C-alpha positions in Angstrom: -156.7 166.8 47.9 -155.9 162.7 46.8 -156.5 161.6 50.3 -159.8 163.5 50.9 -160.7 162.3 47.2 -159.7 158.4 48.4 -161.8 158.8 51.4 -165.0 159.6 49.9 -164.4 156.8 47.3 -163.6 154.6 50.6 -167.1 155.3 52.0 -168.8 154.9 48.2 -166.8 151.4 48.1 -167.9 150.2 51.7 -171.3 150.8 50.8 -171.0 149.0 47.2 -169.5 145.7 48.1 -170.9 145.8 52.3 -167.2 145.3 53.4 -166.1 145.5 57.0 -164.7 149.1 57.5 -163.6 149.6 61.3 -160.1 148.8 60.9 -159.5 150.2 57.5 -159.8 153.7 58.7 -157.6 153.4 61.6 -154.8 152.4 59.0 -156.2 155.2 56.4 -155.9 157.8 59.0 -152.3 156.6 60.4 -151.0 156.5 56.7 -152.1 159.3 55.7 -150.6 160.6 58.8 -146.9 159.5 58.1 -147.9 160.6 54.1 -148.0 164.3 55.5 -145.1 164.3 57.9 -142.3 163.1 55.5 -143.6 166.0 53.4 -143.1 168.0 56.0 -139.8 166.9 57.0 -139.0 166.9 53.1 -140.1 171.0 53.0 -137.4 171.8 55.8 -134.2 170.2 54.4 -133.3 173.4 52.4 -133.1 174.8 55.6 -131.5 172.4 57.4 -128.4 171.8 55.1 -128.4 175.7 54.8 -128.1 175.8 58.7 -125.4 173.0 59.0 -123.4 174.2 56.9 -122.7 177.5 58.2 -123.0 175.8 62.2 -119.3 173.5 60.5 -117.9 176.6 59.8 -118.4 178.1 63.0 -116.7 175.0 64.5 -119.3 173.1 66.1 -120.4 169.4 65.0 -124.0 169.0 64.1 -126.3 166.1 65.4 -129.6 166.0 62.8 -132.1 163.8 64.9 -135.1 161.5 62.9 -137.6 159.5 64.0 -137.9 157.7 60.4 -135.8 156.7 57.7 -138.1 155.8 55.1 -137.1 152.3 54.6 -140.4 150.2 54.3 -141.1 152.5 51.3 -138.2 152.0 49.7 -137.8 148.9 49.5 -141.3 148.6 48.1 -139.8 151.0 45.6 -136.9 148.7 44.7 -139.2 145.8 44.6 -141.3 147.3 42.3 -138.3 148.6 40.1 -136.6 145.4 40.1 -133.1 147.0 41.7 -130.4 145.1 43.2 -127.5 145.9 45.4 -124.8 148.1 43.3 -127.3 148.5 40.4 -127.5 152.3 39.2 -130.4 154.4 39.7 -132.4 157.2 37.4 -132.6 159.6 40.6 -133.5 159.0 44.3 -136.6 157.5 45.4 -139.9 158.7 46.2 -141.4 156.4 49.0 -144.4 158.5 49.3 -146.1 157.5 46.0 -145.1 153.6 46.8 -146.9 154.5 49.9 -150.4 155.7 48.7 -150.0 153.0 45.7 -149.9 149.9 48.4 -152.9 151.4 50.4 -155.1 152.1 47.4 -154.2 148.4 46.6 -154.3 146.8 49.3 -157.5 148.1 51.4 -159.8 149.4 48.1 -162.7 147.0 48.5 -163.8 146.2 44.4 -165.4 142.9 45.3 -168.6 141.7 47.2 -169.9 138.5 48.7 -172.7 137.0 46.4 -173.1 133.5 48.3 -171.3 132.1 50.9 -167.9 131.9 50.3 -168.2 133.5 46.4 -167.0 136.7 45.5 -167.6 139.2 42.1 -166.4 141.9 41.4 -167.8 145.7 41.4 -167.7 147.3 38.1 -167.7 150.5 39.6 -165.3 149.6 42.6 -162.9 148.3 40.1 -163.0 151.7 37.6 -162.6 153.7 40.7 -159.6 151.5 41.9 -157.8 151.8 38.4 -158.9 155.6 38.4 -157.0 156.6 42.2 -153.9 153.9 41.2 -153.6 156.6 38.3 -154.0 159.4 40.7 -151.4 158.2 42.8 -149.3 157.5 40.3 -148.7 160.6 38.9 -148.7 162.9 42.3 -145.8 165.2 42.1 -144.1 164.0 45.6 -140.5 165.0 46.8 -138.0 162.7 47.4 -136.9 160.5 50.5 -135.4 162.9 53.0 -132.7 161.5 54.6 -130.9 160.3 51.5 -130.9 163.9 50.1 -130.1 165.3 53.2 -127.0 163.0 53.1 -126.1 163.8 49.6 -126.5 167.4 49.8 -124.1 167.8 52.9 -121.4 165.8 51.3 -122.1 162.2 51.4 -121.5 159.1 53.4 -117.7 160.5 53.4 -118.7 163.4 55.8 -121.9 162.4 57.3 -121.7 160.0 60.1 -125.6 157.7 59.5 -126.7 155.9 62.8 -130.1 154.8 61.5 -131.6 151.3 61.3 -132.0 150.7 57.6 -129.7 148.4 55.7 -129.9 150.1 52.1 -129.8 153.3 50.8 -129.4 155.2 47.6 -126.0 157.2 47.1 -123.8 159.4 44.8 -120.7 158.0 43.4 -118.6 161.5 43.7 -116.1 160.6 40.9 -118.7 159.7 38.3 -121.9 161.4 40.0 -124.2 158.8 39.1 -126.3 157.2 42.1 -126.3 153.8 42.9 -128.2 151.6 45.0 -126.5 149.9 48.1 -127.0 148.0 51.2 -124.8 150.1 54.1 -122.7 147.1 54.8 -122.9 143.1 54.9 -122.5 142.9 59.0 -125.6 144.1 61.1 -126.9 147.6 61.3 -125.7 147.8 65.2 -121.7 147.3 64.1 -122.1 149.6 61.4 -123.6 152.5 63.6 -120.7 151.9 65.9 -118.1 152.4 63.2 -120.1 155.6 62.4 -120.1 156.9 65.8 -116.2 156.2 66.5 -115.7 158.4 63.3 -118.0 161.4 64.4 -116.5 161.2 68.1 -112.8 161.0 66.7 -113.9 164.3 64.6 -113.1 162.7 61.0 -116.8 163.6 60.9 -118.8 166.4 62.0 -122.2 165.8 61.3 -124.0 162.6 62.4 -127.5 162.0 61.6 -129.4 159.7 64.0 -132.6 158.1 64.1 -135.2 156.3 66.6 -133.4 152.7 65.9 -130.2 154.3 67.2 -131.2 156.8 70.0 -130.9 154.2 72.5 -127.5 153.4 74.1 -125.4 155.9 71.7 -123.4 158.8 73.4 -122.8 161.5 71.1 -121.6 164.4 73.5 -118.3 166.0 73.8 -116.7 163.9 75.8 -113.7 165.2 77.4 -111.4 161.9 76.3 -112.8 162.2 72.9 -110.6 163.6 70.1 -113.8 165.9 69.5 -113.8 167.5 72.7 -113.2 171.0 71.1 -116.1 171.3 68.9 -119.4 172.0 70.8 -122.6 169.9 69.6 -125.4 171.4 68.1 -128.4 168.9 68.2 -131.4 170.2 65.4 -134.2 167.8 65.5 -135.6 167.5 62.4 -138.4 165.1 62.6 -140.3 165.5 66.1 -141.2 162.1 67.6 -144.5 160.6 68.2 -144.5 160.8 71.6 -142.9 162.8 74.4 -140.4 159.8 75.7 -139.1 159.3 72.4 -137.9 162.7 71.8 -136.3 163.3 75.5 -134.5 160.0 74.8 -133.2 161.1 71.3 -132.1 164.5 73.2 -130.4 163.0 75.5 -127.9 161.0 72.8 -126.1 164.6 73.1 -126.4 165.6 76.9 -124.5 163.2 79.0 -122.3 163.5 81.9 -118.6 164.1 81.8 -119.1 166.3 79.0 -116.7 169.3 77.9 -119.8 171.5 77.1 -123.2 171.6 77.0 -125.2 171.1 73.5 -127.3 173.8 71.9 -130.3 172.5 70.8 -132.7 173.4 67.8 -136.1 172.6 67.1 -137.2 172.7 63.2 -140.8 173.5 63.5 -142.9 174.9 60.5 -145.9 177.4 60.5 -148.1 174.6 59.4 -150.9 174.4 61.9 -151.0 170.1 61.7 -147.1 170.0 62.9 -148.3 171.4 66.0 -149.4 168.0 66.9 -145.9 166.8 67.7 -144.5 170.1 68.8 -147.8 169.9 71.4 -146.3 166.5 73.1 -142.7 167.6 73.1 -143.4 171.0 74.6 -145.9 169.3 77.5 -143.0 166.7 78.2 -140.3 169.3 78.4 -142.2 171.3 80.7 -143.3 168.5 82.7 -139.7 168.2 83.1 -139.3 171.8 84.5 -142.2 171.6 87.0 -140.3 168.4 88.8 -136.8 169.8 89.1 -137.9 173.3 90.1 -141.7 173.0 90.8 -142.1 175.3 87.8 -143.3 174.5 84.5 -140.9 177.3 83.0 -137.7 175.9 85.0 -136.9 173.3 82.5 -135.3 176.0 80.0 -135.5 179.6 79.5 -137.7 178.8 76.4 -141.5 179.5 76.9 -143.2 176.2 75.3 -147.0 177.8 75.9 -147.5 178.4 72.5 -147.2 174.5 71.9 -148.2 172.9 74.9 -152.0 172.8 73.5 -152.9 169.4 74.7 -153.7 170.6 77.7 -157.4 170.6 79.6 -157.8 174.3 77.8 -156.9 173.1 74.7 -160.0 170.0 75.3 -162.2 172.6 76.3 -161.3 175.1 73.5 -162.0 171.7 70.9 -165.4 171.1 72.3 -166.4 174.3 72.4 -165.7 174.3 68.9 -167.0 170.9 67.7 -170.1 171.6 69.6 -170.6 175.2 68.6 -170.5 173.5 64.8 -173.1 170.8 65.8 -175.2 174.1 66.3 -174.1 176.2 63.2 -172.4 178.7 65.4 -169.4 179.9 65.9 -167.3 180.5 69.9 -167.3 184.0 70.7 -164.1 185.8 71.7 -163.1 189.2 72.0 -161.0 189.5 68.7 -163.6 187.9 66.5 -163.2 190.6 63.3 -159.8 188.8 62.9 -161.2 185.4 62.5 -163.4 186.6 59.9 -160.3 187.9 58.3 -159.2 184.6 58.0 -162.1 183.0 55.7 -161.6 186.2 53.7 -157.9 185.8 52.8 -158.9 182.4 51.0 -160.0 184.2 48.2 -159.4 180.6 46.1 -162.0 178.8 47.9 -164.6 181.7 49.0 -166.6 184.0 47.3 -166.8 187.9 49.1 -164.8 189.3 51.5 -166.8 191.7 53.8 -170.1 191.8 55.7 -172.0 188.8 57.5 -171.3 186.8 53.9 -167.7 186.6 55.1 -168.9 185.2 58.3 -171.6 182.3 56.7 -168.6 181.5 54.4 -166.1 180.8 57.6 -168.9 179.0 59.8 -169.4 176.6 56.1 -165.9 176.3 55.8 -164.9 175.2 59.5 -168.3 172.8 59.0 -166.7 171.5 56.0 -163.2 170.9 57.5 -164.6 169.1 60.4 -166.8 167.0 58.2 -163.9 166.3 56.4 -162.2 165.1 59.7 -164.4 163.0 61.0 -164.3 164.2 64.6 -167.0 161.8 66.4 -168.6 163.2 69.2 -166.9 160.9 71.7 -163.5 162.8 70.5 -164.8 166.2 70.7 -162.1 166.5 73.5 -159.4 164.6 71.8 -156.6 167.0 71.2 -154.4 164.5 69.5 -157.0 163.2 66.9 -157.5 166.8 66.0 -154.5 167.8 65.4 -153.2 164.2 63.4 -156.4 164.4 61.1 -155.8 168.7 60.5 -153.0 167.1 58.2 -155.3 166.0 56.1 -157.0 169.5 55.0 -155.7 171.8 52.6 -152.9 174.2 54.0 -155.3 177.5 53.5 -158.0 175.7 55.7 -155.4 173.7 57.8 -153.8 177.1 58.8 -157.5 178.5 59.2 -158.9 175.7 61.1 -155.0 175.9 63.3 -155.7 179.4 64.2 -159.7 179.5 64.7 -158.5 176.9 67.5 -155.6 178.8 69.0 -158.0 182.1 69.5 -160.7 179.6 71.6 -157.3 178.4 73.3 -155.8 181.3 74.2 -159.3 182.8 75.3 -159.8 180.3 77.6 -156.1 181.0 78.6 -156.9 184.6 79.5 -159.6 184.0 81.7 -158.1 181.3 83.6 -155.2 184.0 84.4 -157.3 186.8 85.2 -159.0 184.5 87.7 -155.6 183.6 88.9 -156.5 179.5 88.1 -154.3 179.1 85.7 -151.5 176.2 85.8 -150.3 174.1 83.4 -148.0 170.1 83.7 -148.5 170.7 87.3 -151.8 169.1 89.1 -153.3 170.5 92.4 -154.4 168.3 94.9 -157.5 169.7 96.1 -159.2 168.3 98.8 -161.3 169.6 102.3 -157.7 168.4 104.5 -154.0 167.7 103.8 -152.0 166.1 106.7 -148.3 165.4 106.5 -148.0 161.3 107.7 -144.6 161.0 107.4 -141.9 162.0 105.5 -138.6 160.4 105.1 -135.1 161.6 103.3 -132.9 159.6 101.4 -129.2 160.4 100.7 -128.3 158.9 97.1 -124.8 158.5 95.9 -123.1 162.1 95.6 -124.8 164.9 97.1 -128.0 164.6 96.2 -131.2 164.0 98.6 -134.5 162.3 97.6 -137.8 163.0 99.9 -140.7 160.9 99.8 -143.8 162.1 101.5 -147.0 160.5 102.6 -150.0 162.7 102.8 -153.3 162.0 104.0 -156.2 163.4 102.3 -159.4 163.7 103.0 -162.0 164.8 100.1 -165.2 164.7 102.5 -167.4 168.2 102.1 -169.8 168.9 105.2 -173.0 170.1 105.0 -171.9 174.1 106.2 -169.7 173.4 103.0 -172.3 172.3 100.6 -174.7 174.8 101.6 -172.1 177.6 101.4 -171.8 176.1 97.3 -175.5 175.9 96.8 -175.5 179.8 98.0 -172.6 180.9 95.7 -174.7 179.0 93.1 -171.4 177.0 91.6 -170.4 178.2 88.3 -167.8 177.2 85.8 -166.3 180.3 83.9 -167.3 179.2 79.8 -167.0 180.3 76.3 -170.0 182.0 74.6 -171.5 181.4 71.7 -172.3 184.0 69.1 -174.9 183.2 66.5 -173.6 184.2 62.8 -175.8 186.7 62.2 -175.6 188.9 66.1 -177.7 186.9 68.7 -175.5 185.6 71.4 -175.8 182.7 73.8 -174.4 183.3 77.1 -174.1 180.1 79.8 -176.9 179.3 81.8 -176.2 177.3 85.4 -178.5 175.3 87.3 -177.8 174.0 91.0 -179.8 171.5 92.9 -179.3 168.4 95.1 -180.0 165.1 93.5 -180.7 161.7 94.8 -179.2 158.7 93.1 -182.4 156.8 91.4 -181.0 153.1 92.7 -179.5 151.7 96.0 -175.9 152.1 96.7 -174.5 148.2 97.1 -171.7 149.7 99.2 -173.7 152.2 101.6 -177.2 150.1 101.4 -178.8 153.4 101.2 -179.4 155.9 98.2 -176.5 158.5 97.3 -177.3 162.4 97.6 -175.4 164.8 95.8 -174.9 168.5 94.6 -175.0 168.9 90.9 -174.1 171.9 88.8 -176.1 172.0 85.4 -174.0 173.9 82.6 -176.4 174.4 79.5 -173.7 176.1 77.6 -171.7 174.6 74.7 -169.6 172.9 77.4 -172.4 171.1 78.7 -172.1 168.4 81.4 -172.7 168.2 85.5 -170.2 169.2 87.6 -171.3 166.7 91.0 -170.0 167.7 94.5 -170.6 163.9 96.8 -170.0 164.3 100.8 -167.7 161.5 100.9 -165.3 162.3 97.5 -166.1 165.9 97.4 -166.1 167.5 94.2 -165.6 165.9 90.8 -162.4 167.1 88.7 -164.7 166.6 85.3 -168.4 167.2 84.8 -170.5 164.0 84.2 -172.3 164.1 80.7 -176.3 165.2 81.0 -177.4 161.9 79.6 -175.9 159.8 82.0 -176.4 162.5 85.2 -180.7 162.2 84.0 -180.3 158.0 84.0 -178.7 157.6 87.6 -180.3 160.7 89.4 -183.4 162.8 90.1 -183.3 166.0 91.4 -184.7 167.3 95.0 -187.2 170.3 95.7 -184.7 171.6 97.8 -187.5 174.3 98.7 -189.4 171.9 100.9 -188.8 171.7 104.5 -189.6 167.9 105.3 -187.0 166.6 101.9 -184.5 169.6 102.8 -184.4 168.1 106.3 -183.8 164.3 104.5 -181.3 166.1 102.5 -179.6 167.4 105.4 -179.6 163.8 107.5 -178.2 161.8 104.7 -175.1 164.3 103.8 -174.3 164.3 107.7 -175.0 160.4 107.7 -172.7 159.9 105.0 -170.1 162.1 105.8 -169.6 160.5 109.0 -169.5 157.0 107.5 -167.2 157.0 105.3 -164.4 158.9 107.5 -162.2 156.1 106.6 -159.8 154.8 103.9 -160.9 152.8 100.8 -162.5 152.9 97.6 -166.0 155.5 98.3 -164.4 156.5 101.3 -163.3 160.1 102.5 -159.7 159.2 102.8 -156.9 158.4 100.7 -153.1 158.2 100.9 -150.9 159.8 98.3 -147.0 159.1 98.4 -144.8 162.1 96.3 -141.2 161.8 95.7 -139.5 165.6 95.6 -135.7 166.7 95.7 -133.8 164.5 93.6 -136.1 163.0 91.2 -134.4 162.1 88.2 -131.3 160.9 89.5 -134.5 158.3 90.5 -136.6 158.3 87.0 -135.4 155.2 85.7 -136.1 153.2 89.1 -139.3 154.5 88.9 -140.0 153.3 85.4 -138.3 149.9 86.4 -140.9 149.6 89.2 -143.6 150.6 87.2 -142.9 148.5 84.1 -142.7 145.4 86.9 -145.9 145.7 88.5 -148.0 147.1 85.5 -150.5 144.4 85.3 -151.5 145.9 88.8 -151.5 149.2 88.1 -153.8 151.5 87.0 -153.9 153.9 83.5 -153.4 157.1 85.8 -151.0 155.1 87.8 -148.7 154.2 85.3 -147.9 157.8 83.6 -145.6 159.6 85.9 -147.4 163.0 87.1 -146.5 166.1 89.1 -148.5 166.9 92.1 -148.8 170.4 94.3 -149.8 170.0 97.7 -150.0 172.9 100.2 -150.6 171.0 103.6 -153.1 172.5 106.3 -149.8 173.7 107.6 -149.2 175.8 104.8 -145.9 174.2 103.7 -145.8 173.3 100.3 -144.8 169.8 98.1 -144.0 169.3 94.7 -143.3 165.9 93.6 -143.9 163.2 91.4 -146.6 160.9 92.3 -145.4 157.4 93.8 -148.2 154.5 93.3 -149.0 153.1 96.8 -148.2 149.1 95.6 -144.3 150.3 94.7 -143.6 152.6 97.8 -141.8 149.7 99.3 -139.5 148.5 96.6 -139.1 152.0 95.8 -137.9 152.9 99.6 -135.8 149.3 99.6 -133.8 150.8 96.8 -133.2 154.2 98.5 -132.0 152.8 101.9 -129.4 151.0 99.6 -128.2 154.0 98.2 -127.9 155.6 101.9 -126.0 151.9 102.8 -123.3 152.7 100.2 -122.7 156.0 101.2 -122.4 155.4 104.8 -120.4 152.5 104.1 -117.9 154.9 102.3 -117.4 156.8 105.2 -116.5 154.8 108.5 -117.1 157.6 110.9 -120.3 157.4 110.4 -121.0 153.1 110.2 -123.0 153.1 113.6 -126.0 155.0 111.8 -126.5 151.8 109.6 -127.6 149.8 112.6 -130.1 152.2 113.5 -132.3 151.5 110.5 -135.3 149.7 110.7 -135.3 145.9 109.3 -136.9 145.2 106.1 -139.3 142.6 106.2 -138.4 139.1 104.3 -141.0 137.4 102.6 -141.6 133.8 102.7 -140.1 131.4 100.2 -142.9 130.9 97.7 -144.4 127.0 98.4 -142.9 124.6 95.4 -146.5 123.2 93.5 -146.3 119.5 92.5 -147.2 119.4 89.4 -145.1 122.6 88.6 -142.0 120.5 89.8 -143.0 117.7 87.5 -142.9 119.7 84.5 -139.8 121.0 84.9 -137.9 117.7 85.9 -139.7 115.8 83.2 -137.0 115.4 80.1 -138.2 117.0 77.0 -139.4 114.3 74.4 -137.6 114.0 71.3 -138.2 111.9 68.1 -135.7 109.2 69.1 -137.4 109.4 72.8 -140.4 108.9 71.4 -139.9 105.8 69.6 -137.3 105.0 72.1 -138.7 101.5 73.7 -137.4 102.1 77.2 -140.5 104.7 78.7 -139.3 107.6 80.8 -139.9 106.9 84.3 -141.9 108.8 86.1 -140.4 111.4 88.7 -140.9 111.3 92.3 -143.8 113.4 93.7 -143.8 115.9 96.4 -144.6 113.4 99.1 -142.1 111.5 97.8 -139.4 114.2 97.9 -140.5 114.9 101.2 -139.7 111.8 103.0 -136.5 111.5 101.1 -135.7 114.8 102.7 -136.9 113.9 106.1 -134.8 110.5 106.2 -131.8 112.6 105.1 -132.4 115.2 107.9 -132.4 112.3 110.5 -129.2 111.0 109.1 -127.4 114.7 109.0 -128.3 115.2 112.6 -126.7 112.1 114.1 -123.8 113.0 112.0 -123.7 116.6 113.5 -123.9 115.1 117.0 -120.5 113.0 116.1 -118.7 116.0 115.1 -120.5 117.7 118.6 -118.7 115.4 120.4 -115.5 115.6 118.7 -115.3 119.2 118.8 -116.2 119.6 122.4 -113.1 117.2 122.8 -110.8 119.4 121.1 -112.1 122.5 123.2 -110.3 121.2 126.3 -106.8 120.9 124.4 -107.2 124.3 122.7 -108.4 127.7 123.8 -109.2 128.9 120.9 -112.8 129.7 120.5 -114.9 127.6 117.6 -117.7 129.1 115.6 -120.3 126.7 114.2 -121.7 127.7 111.0 -124.8 126.5 110.1 
């Protein structure tokens, strides 16, 4: 309630002071998200302590994964309390309270610009800011979860802390008093290495790692460590902001040369807002399964479908809810009575519990909640923004909105499954023709093999095919809308041929296409062109109407005009390039995970030249015209050559270890050697000119100018002629020596 009141008061303060507010709202939502995320972590501490205690008694070693430590809030609190290392503390610190106080102090506006450069306070805003600070001070919040966790698990004597924080609050086991202390006078890295050594030697059976210590530290059951007999249980107490960080941390306990594989336990509460973090991790884990086996469930035996809601079905569900809310309607699905019961269960927030009254109250609660979340039309399909801001709602409405979202999501998934069109994590390459141009296998070090395949994709749609689509009246499967009160609005589709209002600058002609207008809550236009085929995403209605005009297909002359232009465009675009029918795509299949780090490095090197979609490693599935199916990671065209060189290098190393097969190396094609870049004169002068210091600045002897490129080349030519004369003399001497000796002399330049 504090954050909801703060938002309302911020809006009023911005209007009163006429202040800039764009950047403040971004900070507001990120601060609130971190605030509630730490509360969720604190709510899981008691269960974690109980679970870890049981695991230690059963002979396991436990690793607890966190992403943040709350050090910033602790430093702020210690600064306000004027505490120094070694000082006694009355209790643990609640860093969340100081986070709220800091935000109000820094970002709540109270002054208005009366004249240029002159600001005066607004009395009402000053009063409201004081009230908000008092509310923040009186908030009843949990203590820092990391300090509480270490304290309840036995203190630093039993817990190996590998984090990036420099200070903490610990309990003296003899006196039972709390003290504020520095972890060490040295760098955190050296402290973490010592803590790791204690854990691997079996002196400590509990390790807590944060995002700062998730890189380069191995905590697995190494066969050479003293604690290899204790299997690891990796408990993820705090899910990461991104899936990549979660995967990075999970890899600390699962590495090569291990005695036993770890057991992973992800602690997720039943709070709707926490699904945001679970969705990101589930999506990436499912994607890893698709990479290794071509199956989204292959990464583990677990089913992540309940968590992986940040997908196209999740986006469609959110868009349906938001658009229905704008129209004062509720998205219709089969089990609608259970949705009304959600509103009936919240007796403290609504009146009445049956009949039409409950339906109206449910609609009002949905509208109130979406209004407080401030989801703009541009974010109607942004699942991450929706889940992030869901944390701002009270628990009852948070779970109600998320359950409502889940029901719509499940309805869309059910329809897709029934139609045989459901898929996740793997993107199907849809085109008219898919032909394998070439495929090359590379044997990596060991027994693994990677295959790099190049496929020619033809997206063109013939006139006969588009006529068939037109006759079938292309329609997308949508979700109906039920008006509260009984009537319903079902999806309706209008199909027609359209012509661009402007002449295309590339083809010097008007473009013709087939458009499918959806007049349901999932409004948009699905476009089919003769050169690029059917678009994967619908075009906004307003944009489509601005760019294209509808043609009367019943008119014989117009129909002939459309046919001629369609066929001409289809034939003219039978080539490669932007706007043309064909393009190449490279897929890396087989042993992909062994090459994952290489792919990331190559993409990082060429990141400025790649598009946003090319920077992300996505899994694609392709059924060739021959019927053969391929599943692999798409490799951007710019890095294909570099990847081939690296894969060929692995092959050479492997073959050099087998002398009987060394003849195969000679059959490899020669690689192209790039020419040396020419040195520019200004760069050479800049490098060779000594840096000016105070002494050289006041020195009377000025720095002599460096020789230019022309002068250097003149000197090089003279030196080269002199060198040739010396070589001629050597050749004469070697020639005379060869008459006296039968040994072969090899001149090496």
